[in-house]
C-alpha positions as CSV (number, residue, x, y, z in Angstrom):
1,M,-75.7,-66.0,-89.2
2,P,-79.3,-66.7,-90.6
3,S,-82.1,-64.5,-89.6
4,L,-85.1,-65.8,-87.4
5,P,-88.2,-66.4,-88.8
6,A,-90.7,-63.5,-88.2
7,H,-93.0,-65.5,-85.7
8,R,-89.8,-66.5,-83.8
9,A,-88.3,-63.2,-83.6
10,R,-91.7,-61.6,-82.5
11,S,-91.6,-64.3,-79.6
12,A,-88.1,-63.1,-78.7
13,V,-88.9,-59.5,-78.3
14,V,-91.9,-60.3,-76.3
15,L,-90.2,-62.7,-73.8
16,F,-87.1,-59.9,-73.6
17,G,-90.0,-57.6,-72.3
18,L,-91.5,-59.9,-69.9
19,A,-88.1,-60.6,-68.6
20,A,-87.4,-56.7,-68.3
21,A,-90.8,-56.3,-66.5
22,A,-90.2,-59.1,-64.0
23,C,-86.6,-57.6,-63.1
24,P,-87.1,-54.0,-62.1
25,S,-83.8,-52.3,-61.0
26,E,-83.9,-52.0,-57.0
27,P,-85.2,-49.0,-55.6
28,K,-82.9,-46.9,-54.0
29,L,-82.6,-46.6,-50.1
30,D,-84.1,-43.7,-48.4
31,P,-80.7,-41.5,-47.2
32,A,-82.4,-41.0,-43.5
33,A,-83.1,-45.1,-43.5
34,Q,-79.3,-45.7,-44.9
35,A,-78.0,-43.6,-42.4
36,E,-79.9,-45.3,-39.6
37,G,-78.6,-48.7,-40.8
38,L,-75.0,-47.3,-40.6
39,Y,-75.1,-45.9,-37.3
40,L,-76.5,-49.2,-35.5
41,A,-73.7,-50.9,-37.7
42,G,-71.3,-48.3,-36.1
43,T,-72.4,-48.9,-32.9
44,A,-72.2,-52.2,-33.2
45,A,-68.6,-52.3,-34.1
46,Y,-68.0,-50.2,-31.3
47,L,-69.6,-52.7,-28.7
48,K,-67.2,-55.5,-30.4
49,G,-64.1,-53.1,-29.8
50,D,-63.8,-52.7,-33.5
51,F,-62.8,-49.2,-33.5
52,A,-61.7,-48.8,-37.1
53,E,-64.9,-50.1,-38.6
54,A,-66.9,-47.6,-35.9
55,H,-65.0,-44.8,-37.0
56,R,-65.7,-45.7,-40.7
57,R,-69.5,-46.4,-40.1
58,F,-70.2,-43.3,-38.1
59,D,-68.2,-41.1,-41.0
60,E,-70.6,-42.5,-43.5
61,V,-73.5,-41.4,-41.5
62,R,-71.9,-38.1,-41.2
63,A,-71.8,-37.9,-45.1
64,L,-75.4,-38.7,-45.3
65,A,-76.6,-37.0,-42.4
66,P,-74.4,-34.4,-41.2
67,R,-76.8,-32.9,-38.5
68,D,-77.7,-36.1,-37.0
69,P,-77.6,-35.3,-33.2
70,R,-76.4,-39.0,-31.9
71,L,-73.1,-38.3,-33.8
72,P,-70.9,-35.9,-31.4
73,A,-71.8,-38.3,-28.4
74,A,-71.1,-41.6,-30.3
75,T,-68.0,-40.6,-31.8
76,G,-66.6,-38.9,-28.5
77,E,-67.4,-42.6,-26.7
78,L,-65.5,-44.0,-29.6
79,F,-62.1,-41.3,-29.1
80,L,-62.8,-41.7,-25.3
81,S,-62.3,-45.7,-25.5
82,E,-59.1,-45.1,-27.7
83,G,-57.9,-42.9,-25.0
84,N,-58.0,-39.7,-27.4
85,L,-59.1,-37.4,-24.8
86,A,-58.4,-34.2,-26.8
87,E,-60.6,-35.3,-29.8
88,A,-63.3,-36.7,-27.2
89,L,-63.9,-33.0,-26.0
90,V,-64.2,-31.4,-29.2
91,Q,-67.0,-33.9,-30.0
92,F,-68.9,-33.8,-26.6
93,D,-68.5,-30.0,-26.8
94,A,-70.2,-30.4,-29.8
95,A,-72.7,-32.7,-28.3
96,V,-74.0,-30.1,-25.7
97,L,-74.1,-27.6,-28.3
98,L,-76.4,-29.7,-30.4
99,T,-78.4,-31.4,-27.7
100,P,-78.0,-29.0,-24.5
101,G,-80.8,-30.6,-22.5
102,R,-79.3,-34.1,-22.6
103,A,-77.7,-34.4,-19.2
104,T,-75.5,-37.5,-20.2
105,N,-73.3,-35.2,-22.8
106,W,-72.6,-33.0,-19.8
107,S,-71.7,-35.6,-17.6
108,R,-69.2,-37.4,-20.0
109,R,-67.8,-34.1,-20.9
110,G,-67.3,-32.9,-17.4
111,F,-65.8,-36.7,-17.0
112,I,-63.2,-35.7,-19.6
113,L,-62.6,-32.3,-18.4
114,L,-61.8,-33.9,-15.0
115,M,-59.4,-36.7,-16.5
116,L,-57.7,-33.7,-18.3
117,G,-57.0,-31.8,-15.1
118,R,-59.5,-28.6,-15.8
119,R,-61.4,-29.1,-12.5
120,A,-63.4,-25.9,-12.5
121,E,-64.6,-26.7,-16.1
122,A,-65.2,-30.0,-15.0
123,A,-67.2,-28.9,-12.0
124,T,-69.6,-26.6,-14.2
125,S,-70.3,-29.1,-16.8
126,L,-71.0,-32.1,-14.0
127,E,-73.3,-29.7,-12.4
128,R,-75.3,-28.8,-15.5
129,A,-75.4,-32.6,-15.5
130,L,-77.2,-32.8,-12.3
131,A,-79.3,-29.8,-12.8
132,L,-81.0,-31.6,-15.7
133,N,-81.1,-35.3,-13.7
134,P,-80.2,-35.2,-9.9
135,A,-80.1,-38.9,-10.6
136,D,-77.3,-39.2,-12.8
137,F,-75.2,-41.6,-10.8
138,N,-72.1,-41.1,-13.2
139,A,-72.0,-37.4,-12.9
140,L,-72.5,-37.8,-9.1
141,E,-69.5,-40.1,-9.3
142,Q,-67.3,-37.7,-11.0
143,L,-68.2,-34.6,-8.8
144,G,-67.1,-37.2,-5.8
145,E,-63.8,-37.9,-7.4
146,L,-63.6,-33.8,-8.3
147,R,-64.2,-33.1,-4.7
148,A,-61.5,-36.1,-3.4
149,K,-58.7,-34.2,-5.7
150,E,-59.5,-31.1,-3.8
151,G,-59.4,-32.6,-0.2
152,D,-62.9,-31.9,0.4
153,V,-64.0,-35.0,1.8
154,D,-67.3,-34.2,3.2
155,R,-68.4,-33.1,-0.1
156,A,-66.8,-35.9,-1.9
157,V,-68.5,-38.7,0.6
158,A,-71.7,-37.0,0.1
159,A,-71.5,-37.2,-3.7
160,F,-70.2,-40.8,-3.7
161,T,-73.2,-41.6,-1.2
162,A,-75.5,-40.0,-3.4
163,A,-74.2,-42.0,-6.6
164,A,-74.3,-45.0,-4.7
165,R,-78.1,-44.6,-4.0
166,A,-79.0,-43.7,-7.6
167,A,-76.8,-46.2,-9.2
168,P,-78.1,-49.3,-10.3
169,Q,-77.5,-52.3,-8.0
170,S,-74.5,-53.7,-10.0
171,A,-72.7,-50.4,-9.5
172,K,-73.8,-49.5,-5.6
173,A,-71.2,-51.5,-3.5
174,F,-68.2,-49.9,-5.7
175,L,-69.5,-46.4,-4.7
176,W,-70.3,-47.3,-1.2
177,L,-67.0,-48.4,-1.0
178,R,-65.4,-45.5,-2.5
179,A,-67.2,-43.3,0.0
180,A,-65.9,-45.2,3.0
181,G,-62.5,-45.3,1.5
182,E,-62.2,-41.5,1.7
183,L,-63.0,-41.7,5.3
184,S,-60.8,-44.4,6.2
185,R,-58.0,-42.7,4.7
186,R,-58.5,-39.7,7.1
187,G,-58.9,-41.8,10.0
188,R,-62.3,-41.7,10.2
189,R,-62.8,-45.6,10.5
190,D,-66.0,-45.4,12.6
191,E,-68.0,-43.0,10.2
192,A,-66.9,-45.5,7.2
193,R,-68.0,-48.3,9.4
194,V,-71.6,-46.7,9.9
195,L,-71.6,-45.7,6.3
196,L,-70.7,-49.7,5.3
197,G,-73.0,-51.1,8.0
198,G,-75.9,-48.9,6.5
199,A,-75.2,-50.0,2.9
200,A,-75.3,-53.5,3.8
201,D,-78.6,-53.3,6.0
202,A,-80.1,-51.6,2.9
203,G,-79.3,-54.7,0.7
204,T,-75.7,-54.4,-0.9
205,R,-74.2,-57.3,0.7
206,T,-71.1,-58.2,-2.2
207,G,-68.6,-59.9,-0.7
208,E,-66.1,-57.1,-1.4
209,L,-68.4,-54.6,0.5
210,I,-69.0,-57.2,3.4
211,S,-65.3,-58.4,3.8
212,E,-64.4,-54.6,4.0
213,L,-67.1,-53.9,7.0
214,A,-65.2,-56.9,8.7
215,D,-62.1,-55.2,8.7
216,L,-63.4,-52.2,10.0
217,D,-65.1,-54.0,12.8
218,V,-61.9,-55.8,13.4
219,Q,-60.3,-52.5,13.8
220,A,-63.0,-51.4,16.2
221,G,-62.6,-54.5,18.3
222,Q,-65.6,-56.1,17.3
223,L,-64.3,-59.4,16.8
224,A,-67.6,-61.6,16.8
225,E,-69.5,-59.2,14.3
226,A,-65.9,-59.4,12.3
227,A,-66.4,-63.2,12.1
228,D,-69.8,-63.4,11.0
229,L,-69.3,-61.0,8.6
230,Y,-66.0,-63.0,7.1
231,R,-68.2,-66.1,6.9
232,E,-70.8,-64.4,5.1
233,A,-68.4,-62.7,2.7
234,A,-66.6,-66.1,2.6
235,R,-69.6,-67.9,1.2
236,S,-70.3,-66.0,-1.9
237,S,-66.4,-65.8,-2.8
238,T,-63.5,-68.4,-4.1
239,D,-60.8,-66.7,-1.6
240,P,-60.1,-69.1,1.0
241,T,-58.3,-66.3,3.6
242,L,-61.9,-64.8,4.1
243,W,-61.8,-68.3,5.8
244,D,-58.6,-67.5,7.8
245,L,-59.7,-64.5,8.6
246,A,-63.0,-65.6,10.2
247,G,-60.7,-68.3,11.9
248,E,-58.4,-65.5,13.3
249,A,-61.3,-63.8,14.8
250,E,-62.7,-66.5,16.5
251,S,-59.6,-67.7,17.8
252,K,-58.9,-64.3,19.4
253,L,-62.2,-64.7,21.0
254,G,-61.3,-68.2,22.4
255,R,-64.1,-69.6,20.6
256,T,-61.4,-72.7,19.4
257,G,-64.6,-74.6,17.8
258,E,-65.5,-71.9,15.8
259,A,-62.1,-71.2,14.8
260,E,-61.2,-74.8,13.9
261,A,-64.5,-74.9,11.6
262,A,-63.5,-72.0,9.5
263,Y,-60.0,-73.3,8.9
264,R,-61.5,-76.7,7.9
265,E,-63.7,-74.5,5.4
266,S,-60.7,-72.9,4.1
267,L,-58.6,-76.0,3.7
268,R,-61.9,-77.2,1.6
269,V,-61.1,-74.1,-0.6
270,K,-57.4,-74.8,-1.2
271,N,-55.1,-76.8,0.7
272,R,-52.5,-74.6,2.2
273,A,-49.6,-74.5,4.9
274,V,-50.4,-71.3,6.6
275,V,-53.9,-72.7,7.4
276,H,-52.5,-76.0,9.0
277,V,-49.9,-73.9,11.1
278,A,-53.2,-72.0,12.6
279,L,-55.0,-75.3,13.2
280,A,-51.4,-76.5,14.9
281,R,-51.7,-73.5,17.2
282,L,-55.1,-74.4,18.2
283,C,-53.7,-78.1,19.0
284,Q,-51.2,-76.3,21.0
285,A,-53.5,-74.1,23.1
286,R,-55.4,-77.1,24.2
287,K,-52.0,-79.2,24.7
288,D,-52.8,-81.9,22.2
289,A,-49.3,-82.8,21.2
290,E,-50.6,-85.7,18.9
291,C,-52.7,-83.0,17.0
292,L,-50.0,-80.7,17.1
293,L,-47.3,-82.9,15.2
294,A,-49.8,-84.2,12.8
295,E,-50.9,-80.6,11.7
296,L,-47.0,-79.4,11.6
297,D,-46.4,-82.4,9.1
298,R,-49.1,-81.3,6.9
299,A,-47.8,-78.0,7.2
300,L,-44.3,-78.8,5.9
301,A,-45.9,-81.2,3.5
302,T,-47.7,-78.5,1.6
303,A,-45.0,-75.9,1.9
304,T,-44.4,-73.9,-1.1
305,G,-41.9,-71.5,0.0
306,E,-43.2,-69.1,-2.5
307,E,-45.1,-66.7,0.5
308,V,-42.9,-64.7,3.1
309,R,-45.9,-65.0,5.7
310,E,-45.9,-68.9,5.2
311,S,-42.2,-69.4,5.9
312,I,-42.5,-66.9,9.0
313,D,-45.3,-68.6,10.3
314,L,-43.6,-71.9,9.6
315,A,-40.3,-70.9,11.4
316,D,-42.5,-69.8,14.3
317,L,-44.1,-73.0,15.0
318,L,-40.7,-75.1,14.4
319,A,-39.2,-72.9,17.0
320,S,-42.2,-73.4,19.3
321,V,-42.0,-77.1,19.3
322,G,-37.8,-77.1,20.0
323,R,-36.9,-77.2,16.3
324,K,-35.0,-73.9,16.6
325,K,-32.3,-74.8,14.0
326,D,-34.9,-75.9,11.3
327,A,-36.7,-72.9,12.1
328,L,-33.4,-70.9,11.7
329,A,-32.6,-72.3,8.5
330,L,-35.9,-71.6,6.9
331,L,-36.1,-67.9,8.5
332,A,-32.5,-67.2,7.4
333,Q,-33.4,-68.0,3.9
334,V,-36.5,-65.6,3.5
335,A,-34.1,-62.8,5.4
336,E,-31.6,-63.4,2.4
337,E,-33.8,-62.8,-0.3
338,P,-33.4,-59.3,-2.2
339,A,-37.1,-58.3,-1.5
340,E,-36.5,-59.1,2.2
341,R,-32.9,-57.5,3.2
342,E,-34.5,-54.2,4.3
343,D,-37.1,-55.8,6.5
344,V,-35.5,-54.8,9.7
345,P,-38.0,-56.6,11.9
346,L,-37.5,-59.9,10.2
347,Q,-33.5,-59.4,9.9
348,L,-33.6,-58.7,14.0
349,K,-35.8,-61.7,14.5
350,V,-33.3,-64.0,12.4
351,A,-30.5,-62.3,14.7
352,A,-32.4,-63.4,18.2
353,L,-32.9,-67.1,17.0
354,A,-29.3,-67.2,15.5
355,G,-28.0,-66.0,18.8
356,K,-30.4,-68.6,20.8
357,V,-28.9,-71.5,18.6
358,G,-25.4,-70.2,18.5
359,D,-25.2,-69.4,15.0
360,A,-22.8,-66.4,15.1
361,R,-22.4,-66.3,11.4
362,R,-25.7,-65.9,10.9
363,K,-26.4,-63.5,13.6
364,A,-23.7,-61.3,12.4
365,E,-25.0,-61.3,9.0
366,A,-28.7,-60.4,10.0
367,C,-27.4,-57.7,12.0
368,A,-25.5,-56.3,9.1
369,R,-28.4,-56.2,7.2
370,A,-30.8,-54.4,9.7
371,R,-28.1,-51.7,10.1
372,S,-27.8,-51.3,6.7
373,A,-31.1,-51.0,6.1
374,D,-31.7,-48.7,9.2
375,A,-28.7,-46.6,10.7
376,G,-30.9,-46.4,13.5
377,V,-30.3,-50.1,14.7
378,T,-27.5,-49.6,17.2
379,R,-28.3,-53.0,19.2
380,C,-29.1,-56.1,17.6
381,P,-30.4,-59.2,19.8
């Protein structure tokens, strides 16, 4: 290959030098900055549910910054999300040693210990969290769960109540309901009602809380209050049965206009046979035969046969208008289902109806199922 002229060779050397000067090698990232980027990447992967990627990123952080105080807690949360309680506890043990003044680490450690059944240790850890942050609603909730497991209802309710007061608005209803549930399970429904009423008055008025308060009002015989609450809950829900409950409460109060309005609202949400049966009963009560038969026809047209309550309500309505054979055919079909064969009241109901229409076979079969389910049944209608 011929050599370049001298002036062109010198030009090439100059150009090469200029190019090298224009493209310097990339500076190496500071290890601390690199570790921070990897930590953020690991956190993002965790939030997306990509736990394997999160583990990889946190391992890379550990290689660059092994004493990063955030790592044990972050890795502990990762193991906890994977259901690996043993490894999660190891990490939170490390977290409380590295940052003993961080209440959340003690709270999470207490939660894991409680899940592992180590109640005494869990209590110590949760109490440490609350000593550092008395408003740690997660720690208060777990302390409530611990006291509930121990059967200490009053301390459990106190902890759940404190948690509800300290929690963000989105978490309050669950905690109030948790406290009320402990009271209701012990038959202390009046106290549960007062507790939920106070929560509602203070601004926690989710559909679930309001409907539970309405249930307690029904049990206390406060039907007017219950009807109002069911309507309130129904307006913020897509569940048509809340309108049904409002209608039932109004019907028991004799307020048929309000009851009918509630049932009509239920039908606006979903057209169901049980609601047409309820409307037929209102027609029946005011002796409106045309309305009664129209609602019965609508009930039969919308019946699905998938719900026991639907079939029983429809059979009762058919029997009440003199169609006892049709009622028996429907009721007997339900009573023969495997899931209902041990429902003694249902079997006795079929037997009684069969006796009225003179169907000896169905009566004998229903009586046999009733006795098979309960040896104490000595008389069958």
